[in-house]
N, C-alpha and C positions, 0 to 999 in steps of 0.2 A: 086250404091251409091257413092257419092264423097269421095275422099281420105280424111281421118280425120287427117289433119296435126297436130292439137293440142291435140290429144287424150291423150298424155302423161302428160298433165297438172295436177298437184297435187294440189287440193284445199288447203290442210292443209299447203302447203308450201307458200302460199300467204299471210298469216296473222301472226302477231306476236304470236298470240295464247292466249287463256284464262289463261294459266299459264306460258306465255313468253317462250313457248317451242322453238321458233326460235330466242332466244335472242342473241346467239352468232353470227349468220349471220346478225342480225339487227344491233348489235353493231359495227361489222366490217364495214358495209356499212355505217353507220352513221359516223364512223370515216373517211372513205374514202370521204364521201360528204364534211366534214368539212376540211379535210386535203387538198382536191383539191382546195377549195376556198382559203385557206391560201397560198398554192403554187402560185396560180394565182396572188394574191396580191404581194408576195415577188418577183415574176419574172417580174412584170411590171416595166420597165426601171431599170434594176438591177444596174446600175451605180449610181443611186440617193442614197444619204447618208441616213442611218437610222435616223429617228428623235428622237428616244428614245434610250438612251444608257443603258448599263448594270448598270452603277451607278444610272441613273434615277430610274431604276426598284427597286432598294434597298432603294430609299429615303423613309422617315417615311410616309409622306402624300400619297405617291403613293401606298405603301403596305396597308395602312389604307383604301384607297378607294377600293382596290381589296377585303379586308376583309369584308367591308360594302356590297360590290356587292354579295359576298358569302353568307353573313347572310340574306340578302333580298331574294335571291333565296332559301335559305333553308326554309324561311317563306313561300314563295309561294308554294313550293313543299309540305309543311305540310298542307296547306289550301287545295290544289288540292286533295291530297290523302284522306283528311278527309271528304270532302263533295261532291266530284265528283260522277257521276253515272257510274257504271261498265258496260257500253254498251257491252264490249267485252265478257262477260259471258253469257253462255246459260240460266243462271238463270234470265237474263233480257229479258223479252217479253213484251214490252211496245210500246213506240212511234216508228216511222220509223227510228230505230238506231240499229246499230250492230257494230262489229269490223270493223276497216278500214284496207285497203290494205297496206302492208308494202311498195311496190313500190310507192305508192301514198305518203305516209309519207316521205319516203326517197327523192323522187324527190322534194317534196315541200320544205324540209329543204335545199336541195342542191341549189335550185333556190332562196329561200328566202334570202339567205345571199348576193345575187347579188342585190337585192332589185329592181326588175324590176317593172316599172309602165306601165301597159298595156293600159293606156290612149292614149299614143303616141308612135309611132315606135321609135322616138328619145330616149325615156327613157326605150325601151324594144325591141330592134331589134331581139332578140332570142325568147323571150316568146310571143310576138305578133303573130309571125308565128305559134307558137305551139298552140295558142288559136284558131286561124282560122282553123288550120289542124283538131284540135279536134272538132270544131264546124261541120265541113264537115263530120267527122266520124259519128256524131249523125245524120246529114242529111241523109247520105247513109242508116243508120240503119232503118230509117223511110220510105225509098223508094224514097226520093227526088232525083232529078237529080243534082249531085254535080257540074255541070257546070253552073247550074242556081240558086242554093239554096245558103243559107248563114246562118251560126249560130255562136253564141259566148257565153262565159260564164258570167253569172251574179252572183250577191251575193246570190240568192236564187230563188225559184219559184215565190215569190211575184213580184220581179223586172221583172222576165220574163213574167209574166202576164201582168203587166203594159206595157211592150213593145209591146206585142200583141195588146193590146187595143189602144195604141199610134198610131200604124201604121194604124189600122182599122179606127180610128177617121179621121186621116189626109187624108186617101184614100177616105173617104166618101164625104169629102167637095171639093175634087178636081174638079169633073165635073162641079160644080156650079161656081168655080172660073174661069174655062175655059170659061163658057157661059157668064160671065160678062165682058171679055176682048175683045176689038174690033178685035185684031189681031188673035183670037183663037176661037172665038164663032162659027165659021163655022164647027169646029170639032164636036159640039154637037148640031147644030141648028135644026136637024131633031128629037131631043128628047123632049118630054114633061117635065114638071116639076117632075112629078111622075117617069118617067124613069130615070132622072138624080139622083133621091134619091135612085134608086135601081139597079144600074149597076153591073154586075159581076166584080169580082176582076180583072180577066184576061183582061177584056175590059178597065178598068181604067188604068192598067199597060201598056197597048198599047198606051194609050194617052200620058203617061209619055215620052215614046220613041219618039212620034211625037213632043211633045214640046221641047225636047231637040235637035231634028233635026232642029226646027225652031229658036233655040237659044233664047227661051223666058221662059224656065222652071222656073227659079228662080223668075222671075217677077210674074208668075202665082201662085207659091207656096206661095208668100207673101200675096196673097189674099185669101188663103184657111184659115181654122180656126187657123192655125198656126200664121197667121199675124193679122187676124180680130177678132179672139176670137170665141168661141163656140156659135153656134146657135141650140138649141135643136130641133127646128122644121125641121132642116135638117138632124141631126144625127139619130134621131128616137130612137127606143128601144133596149136595150141590153138584150137578152134572156140568163139567166143563170139557171142552175139546182138548185133545193133546196139543193142539196148536195154540193154546191159550197164551195170553200175556202173563208175565210173572206177577202182575198185580192181584190176580186171583188167589194165589197162594198167600200173599200178604193180607188179603181181605179176609180169608178164613181165619187167620191168626187174629187180626184185630177185632173181628166181630164175635169171637168166641165160638165159631162154628167148628173149628178143628180141622186141620189139613187131612185127617183121617177119613172125614166125611165128604171129601172131594172124590167124585167118581170120574175118572178120565173117560172120554169119549174117543174112540179110535179114529183116525183119519184115513182116507183112501190114498191112492197113489198121487193123487193131485193136492193132498194136504187139505182137503175139505172134510168136515165131519162125516164120517161113513154113515149113510142114512140107515142101512140094514142093521149095523151095529148099534146105532142110537136107539132104534126101535126095540131091539132085542133086550138091551140093557134097562130101558125104561119099563118094558112090560115085566121083566123079571123082578125089578124092584117093587112094582105095584103088587104083583102076585105074591111076594114074600111079606106083604103088608108094611113095606119100607115107605116112609113119606119122602116126597121130593120137595125140597125148598124152592129150587130154581133150576132152569136150564139156561146155559149160557151158549150163545152162538156168536160166530165172528164174521164180520164183513170186512175183509182185508186183514189177513194175518201178518204180523210184522216180520216174519221170516220169509214168506213166499208170496204174500198178497192174496191168498185163497179166500174165496167167498163161499161161506156155507149156504146150504139149501134152506133159507128162512121159511119158504113156503112149506117144506116138509116138516119143519119144527112145529109150524102152526097146525098143520094137518094132524101131526101126531098128538098134540094137546087136545085137539077136539076129539080125536078117537078115543083118548083116555078118559075124557069126560063122558062120552056116550056109551062106551063099552064098560067102564069100571066105576064111573061116577067120581073120578079123582082127577085133580088138576095141578098145576104148578105155575109159578111165575116165570115169564120169559124176558131175559135181557139180552140185547145185541151189543156187542162190542164192534162198533162201526168207526172206531177212532181213526183208522187209516182211510178207508174207502168211502166213508159216508157221504162226502160231498159229491161223489161221482153220481149220486142220485140225480143231480142237475142235468146230467147228459141225457136224461130220459124224459124230462119235462118241457112241455111247450110254454109259451108265454103266459098262459093262464094258470100255470102249475099243474096241469093235468098230464098223466102219463101218455105219451105217444105210443100208439099201437106198435107192437113189435115189428110186424111185416111192413110198417111204413118208416121205421126208424132210420134205416140205412139211407133211404132217399131224403129224409129230413136232414140228416147230418150233411149229405153231400150238397143239398140245396143250400146250406149255410156255409159251405166251403170249409168245413172243419174236419171232414174225413174225406180222403182221397178214394178213388174207385176201388182200389185193391185192399183196402183196410176197413174193417167194420168192428164195432163193440156195442153192446157185450154179446156173450153167448146167451142162448135162449134161457138156460137155467139161472144165469146171473141176473138177467132181467126180472125173471119171476121172483128172485130173492129180494130185489130192491122194492118190487111192487108189494110184497107181503109185509114189509116193515110197518106199515100202519096198523098191523094187528098185534105186534108185540107190546109189552108193558112199559119198557124203557130202553133208551138207546144212548150209548156213548158215541160222541163225535169230536174230533179235534180240529178246530179251526187252524191250529198252528202246524197241521200236516197239510192236506190238499186244499185247505181254505187259504193257504199262503199268507197267514197272519203271523206276525212275530210272537215269540214266546212271551208270556205263558198263556195259552188260550185253549183249554179243553172245554167240553160243554156236555150236558146231559139233557135229554128230552124225556118227559113222562106223559104217557097217554092220558091219564086221569089225575087232575091236580088234586082231587080229594085226598090222594094218598099222602100228601105233605103234612096232613094233620097228625099222622102217626110219628112224624120225626121232628115236629116243631118245638121250639124252646123259646123261652123269654128271658130277657134281661131288662129290668126296669130302666137302668141308666141308658140303655140303647134304644129300647123299643117302646118307651111311653109315648103317647100321642098328645100334642097340644098342651104339654105341661101337666097332664093328669094322667093317673094310672087307668089302664083300660079295664073294663068290668070283667069279671071272672067268666071265663068261657069264650071271650071275644077272639082269642086266638085260634078257635076252631072255625071261624068265619074266613075261610080261605080267600073268598072272593074279594074281602075288603083288605085283608092283611098282607097277601103275597105281593102287593106292589109296594108297600112301604117298609116292610120288615124282612127284606131278603135274607139277612143273616140268621133269622130264627128258623129258616127252612133248609139251611145248607150245611154241610159238613165244615167248611172253612169259616173263619171268623173274618177279620180284616182282609180286604181284597181290593186290588187295584180297580178303580173305575175306568182308568185309562184303556185298559183291555176292552171294556164294553163299548167305548167310544170308537175304538178301532174296528171292532166287529160291526157295529151298527153302520158306520160310514162305508165300509166295504160292501155290506149288503145292499146299501142304497145305490152304490155305483155298479156293482156287479149282481144282478138279480140271480136268485137261486133257480135258474132254469137253463135250457140249452143255449140260449143267446147271451147269457151272462157268464156265470162261472163255467158253463158248459164249454164255452170257447177256450178257455185257459186249460182246463183239465184234458180236453181233447188233444191239445198239443203234445201233452206228455204221453198220452196213449199212443198216438201216431209215431212218436219218436221211438217209443218202446218196441212197437211192432217192427219198425224198420231195423232197429238194432238186432232184434231177435232174428229176423231173416238174414241179416248179414253174418251173424255169429254162426248160424246153421250152415250157410254156404261158404264160409271162410276156408281156403285150403290150409293144409298143415303149415305150421311155421318151422322153418329148418335153421337150426342154430349148431353149426359144425356137423357132428354126426347125430345130433339129437333132432327129433321131429316131435312137435307139440300139436295136438288136436284140441279144438275148443268143443265142449259139450254143454248143452243147455238142459235145464229142467223143462218139464211139460209146458205147453203154452199157458201162460198165466191167465188168472181171472181179471187182473187189473194191469198195472204197469211196473210190477216188480219182477225183474229178471235175475235169476240165479244161474250161475254158469261156473264152469271149471276148465282148466287146461290139464290134459293128460299126455304124458310122454308116450309116444308110440312104442310099444313092446316092452314097456314097464308095467307089469301086472300087478305090482304091490299097492294095495290101497293105502297103506301107511306112507309110502313114498308120495303118492298122489296127494294126500293130505298136507304133507310137509311142503310139497311144491306150491300148493295153492295158498297155504298159510304165508309162505315167504313172499309170494306175488302180492298178497294183500299188504304186507308190510312195506313193500316197495311202492305201493299205490295208496298210501294213507299217511296219517300223521306220524306213524311209527318210525319212519325214516327221518324225522327231523321236522323242519319248517314246511308245513303243508302248502304254504303259498307259493313255494318254488317247484312244487311237484307238478308234472305235466298231465296226470290223470289220478283222480281220487275215487275210491270205491270203499265198500264195507264188505263185511263177511259175516258168516254164521256157521255153527256146527250143527248138523242134523244127525242126532244120535239115537241109539237104541233105547236109552233111559226115557227120553221124551216121546218118541215116536214109534217104538217097537220096531218092526221090520219094515216099515214104509220107506225109509231112506235106501233100503236094498234096492228097490225098483230103479233109482237113479244110478246106484253103483253097477247094476247089472247092464243099464243103458250104456255106461261108460266102458263096459267090457270086463269087469272085474268078476271073478268066479265067486260062487256062494261061500266057498271056504275062506276066501279073503274077507268077505263081509263078516263071517262068524269070528274071525280073529280080531278084526278092528271095531266093527259095529258102530262106526260113525263116518260121516263124510263132510269134509271141510270145503264149503262152497263160497264163491265170490257173490256178493249180493248187491244189486243196484235198483234203487227206486227211481225210475226215470220220470222226473217231474219237470224238467226243464221246458220252457215255452219257446226256446230260442232256435230249436232245430225242427220246427214243423215245416219249414220250407225245404223241400227235397234238395235243392242245390246246396243249402247250408248244411244239410245232414250229410251229403256225399263228401263235402270238403271235410267235415268233422271225422267221418268214418276213415277216411284216408290217413288222417292224423293218428287216429285211435289205433289202427293196424300197425303204424310205424312205432307206436308207443308200446304195443304188445311185444313186438320184435325186440325193441330196446330192452325192456324189463326182463324178457326171457334170456337174452344175451347176458345181462348183468347177472342173472341167477346162475347161469351155467359157469360164467367166470368165477363167481364165488365158490361154487362147488369144486371147480378144478383147483382153486388155490387151497381150499381146505383139504383136498386129497394130497396136494404137495406138501 
């Protein structure tokens, strides 16, 4: 076994803590971050005279301005403490949120005071480098070749998804542009219209290199959809799972693809894309001569944490190429679960063999004997990520970085040339304009002109500093990030087991049973309470909606609540009959499902690192059981008062 260099990493020392247990260290380092910046200012040309004298600082209006500043900050602090959500506490089990890493917070503040704008190298010579280095960290984690790949930080997974579709769209129309130009049509003259619509990504990227060698790339790029507008008959269909994030609907609108060209892929009872249906729909489209723009897969759905079979998606594309000579772009939305890949990588960044993984985790004391992760098919999905064209990942989710920090990784950085733009006032180098065609030299330019290759313009360099510092402290492998993520997985499995075995809760003449959805792929737990003997699905939904309200910000000041969770609605419109499997498991009849066609569930992303110790978990579970009893009593009391 490889030497475990970071085995001495202590997870409790990474966070400020639910009771600010690391307050002394955090305060010292925060003071260091601020002091270093002030020293930097005062040391810049020390011979320059101070512009504000001691007498100025005692002037009435000067002091009054400082007092007003203090007062406004006091107001802000009161507002934040009064209505913010305590994500840091293990009592919060809701959205994909938890405590954030101290190193991330400190690095962000340290860099923030320098106010770097990562749009251009001129405005952020330090943090632009840190962003690109952090992007390559993520590329390596997924198995991309860092010499060929490229990644960067976005404001969130939504923008990362946009960028994935952006490059897919522009890539799709390039062969047609080549076929229309007299100086380049020889490159694709042997291909039919259908073949031009269905070329593999790697083959199109090879054409980019050829166009650059001929010195005509920019001219061709101007007659792709980027210059001439979208022609839906060329782009074809966008295949997206029913479990999709809402960003894909917005993306189809923004990029002119049209939501009518989105083809939903059904999910199975575990809310993973159904492989058989995916294959059937894909083959049916191909046999009807319909082009496929891209196929989207999900690694960690936002509603149930399901992980699609990425290996099956890759196998399907290969089969389409071999059987029909047709291909499509593959983008994976791994915003939620992407960082879980670290659980499978050793110190050298290599995948640990599956049959050795459980022993490896136990040897590092991050998984107890009775808990293992992942399922074999989930392992294969993570291992197949290196074959997809682009991947969304959110450091502000399971990367434990503060908002806003999404990211996208692209397998082949040549694809950037299809979306690059120039602005002379931002991207000129060394006081002179670059030669025409220089922007196509990705090797030289993606370092200094980040803003020309991304969807956003001005963007905080402080986020890049936070991510870079965190990756240096927590390597993207099992002994780094893996230790933190494992804590949430262990806690989720324990909570799942407790909910399954929990006896009915009796409240007067009422009895309530807990029901859970099928064993999750990651650490998202969906559950409901059902009143025994009440077989109305509508009543069941009302009950759980009210429970959510009692366990969320909806009841008022979240800080005073003793348990906080989130919820979602699984309905027919989004998922077809898939939610019926859970309704049936809860004991509802088919006729009830046909009447209501939705299930309201409580939803908990169990990310907390605080309950990995079994003794701490047992203490928490006893409290949680008592909270369930208290909330159900409150709910029954409300119902009785309403009847009176």
